[in-house]
Residue, then its C-alpha position, 0 to 999 in steps of 0.5 A: m408191464a406195470i409201474i416200473t423203474e428206469k432199468d425196466l424201460q423198453p427200447t421203444y413204445d408205440v405211444i408215450v403218454v405224458g401225464s396220468g390224470a383225466g386225459g392221460g388216464q383215458s388215453a392210456y386206457t383206450l390205447t392199451m385196451n386195443g393192444v397198443k404198447v404204452l409208456m406213461l410218464e408221471a412227474g410225481r410219485n406213485y399213489d394208491p388211494v386204496t391204501e393211502t386214503p384216510m376215509f374214516q379219520s375225523k378232523a380231530d385225528a389230524p394236525l391243526r384239526a386238518m386246517s389248511t397249511k402251505e404244504k396242504p392248501f386244501g387241508f390235511h386230509d386232501a388227497t394231494v400228497d405232493g404239489g400245490w400252488e407252489v412246488p419246491g424246485e419248480p418256480y414260475t413267474q407272474a406276468s404282472t406285479d399287480p395282485k389283481q392280475r395274479f394267476d396262481w397255478w395249481r399243480a398236483r405232483m402224484l399219479g392220477g394228478r388232479t383227478n385225486h382231489w377234484g369235486r367230481i362234477s361231470l357236466r357235459n358242454g352243450a351245443y352252444d359251448f362249441k359254437p359261441y361265435s356263431r351264437d353271440g359273436l364272441g370267442f371262437d367256434w370249435p372245429i367240432s360240434y356237440e354231436d361229434v363229441a356226444p358218443y364219447y361222453d356216453k362212453v366216459e359216463m358209463l366207464v367212470g360212473v356218473y350219477g344224475s338225471n335227464e331234464g331236457l333243459e336248453n344247453t344242458p344235454d341229456s344222456p342216453n337212457g341207462t347211461l347215468l346212475p340214479p342221483p341221490k335224493a335231495r336233502a331238506g335244505e336243498l328241497y327248501v331252496k328248490k321250493h323258494i327259488a321256483k318263482f325266479g324261474m331258476p331250475v334246481i335239478p340233480i347234478h351230474r357227479a362222478v360218484l357211484s350211487t349204485r354199483q355199475d352195470h358190469v353185465n351190459f356196459p362192457a359190451r357197449l364200451h368195447p364191442n367186438n373186443p372180448k378181452a377188453q370186456k372181460i377186463i373192464a367187467k372185473a374192474m367194475q365189480e371191484r368198485a363199491a357204491c358210495f356209502w357217504a363216508t367222507d369228502c371225495g377230496r380225500g380220495c376213495s379207498i373203495k373206488a366209489n368216486y372217479q380217480s384215474t388211479t382207481v378207474h383208468l389205470p388198473p384195467a389199463l395195467a391189467t392188459g399188460n400193455l402199460d408201463i408207468l414211470c413215476n418221478a419222470h418230469a417231461r422237459e421236451v418232445t423230440v422229433g425226427a428228420d420227418g418232423k414227427a414226434n419220436g420221443v420225450i426227454y425227461i428229468d429223473k426227479v430222484t437223481g436229477q439226471e436227464r433221460a430220453v425215451k422213444g415212441r412212435a407217437v407222443i400224447l401230451a396230457a400234462s394239464s394246460g399249463e404243463t403241456a404248453r411248457i413242454l411244447l414251448n421247450s420243444k425247439s429245433n431248427r424245424f420248430p424254432n418257436g416250439l412244437g406246434n407253435s407256428s401260430g405263436l398261440v401256444g400257451k395263450y387263451i388258456m381259460d381257468t375256472v372262475g368262481a365266487g362264494l356266498g354264504g348266509s344264515v337261514p333262520a328256518f333251519e335254526n334248532l332243527p332236530v337231528h336228522n340224517e343229512e348224509g350224502a355225496g357232497t353236491h346233490v343238486y345245482i342250478p344250471w344256467w337259465l338265462y340263455k335267451d336273455a344273453s344279449k341283455l346281460g352285459f356279459a357273454r354266456g353264464y355260470h351255474i350255481e352249486f350249493g350244499t347242505g347238512r348239519r350246518m347252514p346251507v351255503a353256495p361255496d362256488a358258482a362255477c362259470r363258463a366265462s368271466a361273469p359276475a354271479a349277479p342273481a345269486p345274492a338277490t336270490a339268497r336274500a329273497i330266500r332268507k326274507k321268506s324263511a323267517r318263520s317258526m319251527a312249526q312253519a319251517s317243518a310244514s314248508l319242508a314237508a310241502a316241498r317234498 
């Protein structure tokens, strides 16, 4: 079994997985490692980051110096080979004509989906995130708790490779000893921020990121991932040995030809294919899930994007892992006499309460960093971050829960490119903090050097 064409399809499969990103990749990996025959349907084309990633090209090697275009919204070197905010032939409407109410929907049409270009930030949800209603009377409690999910976080971190540290902070869960890879050291600008931000009670700690800072433990991890499954242990041990540690070459958003960062296309799918239990059909755009007389899913109808023909495949079970928007579309399209409002939609809530990532950016000039001598600032993008620190004051803030702050440094001025939020909340402390840091940083070159040395 492998990446196939329609003529190679089997009459039926144990499980059909729609989508090849994080959810689909993990589902296919887990099932195939346990002997289940799986068909994966991917709406985009086949993509191999090992051969297609331009790791060593500079911006001067790219058209328009790699600037953003309509076809490549995140720049020429972004790993997205097909897709974007708008996809030709796949329009969608806006519920409001008000520009402030506009919802733009990013779709990656390629094997591996969004795992190919994301930032690799891999933070665990904490206990509070699973029970927000019980804690502050807002939102809904999940029917599961952090304790239910924690063992699976452990396995995923070992499998994909996540660097970071255990800090014992409130609602920022630690990982079992030996699970995380060592974090890269904080750089000069990050140490500077950490020193001057301490007075605000805001911790600056290593972020958890799905990048191999060292090689994976291919001796001990396989048995922890797959106890009592020698075949699976052998396959994943080999796959881990084929991944190299990051040597801080280029932006992870380009993809990674040495498999140092996590992409479904280099981490989940190769070992799943190695089991012989996975078929992958690309350019197969799922339209609806079919059900039998018993009301249970028994297959998927898809459109062959090359020929435009409608096809059907059969399976004993179906997993929809096509992102929140696409999964909702497929469920709503899956209408029948038994399910007139769409599959799984007896509540009428399919496609509602979808939460997107909310962020805000902040940049500024730090005089202390002007005219610094050339020094080594290589790294893996984000090394440290500021987790949410005001849980105990939530009732006083005027908004529910909070956010975290990511910032970067290098041969440029440190910036806060994104304040990723758990809820729609203004990043109020960030500008004040930035102003305070800047006020304190107006000093001579000698003083700046002394400060950096003290921060170390």
